[in-house]
C-alpha positions in Angstrom: 155.9 82.8 88.2 153.1 80.5 89.2 150.4 81.6 91.6 148.8 79.3 94.2 145.5 79.9 96.0 146.2 80.1 99.7 143.0 81.7 100.8 140.1 84.0 100.2 139.8 87.6 101.6 136.5 87.7 103.4 136.2 91.1 105.2 138.1 94.0 106.8 139.4 93.5 110.3 139.6 96.7 112.5 140.3 100.1 111.0 144.0 100.0 110.1 143.8 98.2 106.7 143.9 94.6 108.1 141.6 92.0 106.6 140.6 88.4 107.2 141.5 85.5 105.0 139.7 82.2 105.0 142.6 79.8 104.4 142.6 77.2 101.6 145.7 75.5 103.0 145.7 73.3 106.1 148.8 74.6 107.9 148.0 78.2 108.9 151.6 78.7 110.0 152.6 78.8 106.3 151.1 82.3 106.2 153.9 83.5 108.5 156.4 82.6 105.8 154.8 84.7 103.1 156.7 88.0 102.3 154.2 89.0 99.6 150.7 88.2 98.4 149.0 88.8 95.0 145.4 90.0 95.0 143.6 90.9 91.7 146.9 90.6 89.9 148.6 93.2 92.1 151.5 92.2 94.4 151.6 93.5 98.0 154.4 93.1 100.6 153.1 91.5 103.8 153.6 93.7 106.9 152.0 91.4 109.5 150.2 88.1 109.9 148.1 87.1 112.9 146.9 83.5 113.2 143.5 82.7 114.6 141.8 79.3 115.0 139.9 79.3 111.7 141.2 82.3 109.8 144.2 84.6 109.3 144.4 88.4 109.7 146.8 90.0 107.3 148.2 93.6 107.0 149.6 94.5 103.6 152.0 97.4 102.8 150.0 100.3 101.2 146.6 99.1 102.6 146.1 101.5 105.5 142.3 102.0 105.9 139.3 99.8 106.3 138.0 101.0 102.9 141.2 99.9 101.1 141.0 96.5 102.8 
């Protein structure tokens, strides 16, 4: 399986385990198609994606607090 860099996690967003991603891809709508993301060689299922003008907010399964994000 090959991995592609789609963005960089920058900081937690709110208190429910969401975090911001600074995208490395031009079409932010591509994030809506992702069913899983790999962070530090660990794969997570994507629960929700919210698109903003210059960043993406992502909620991953199993990441439920600000500290985990």
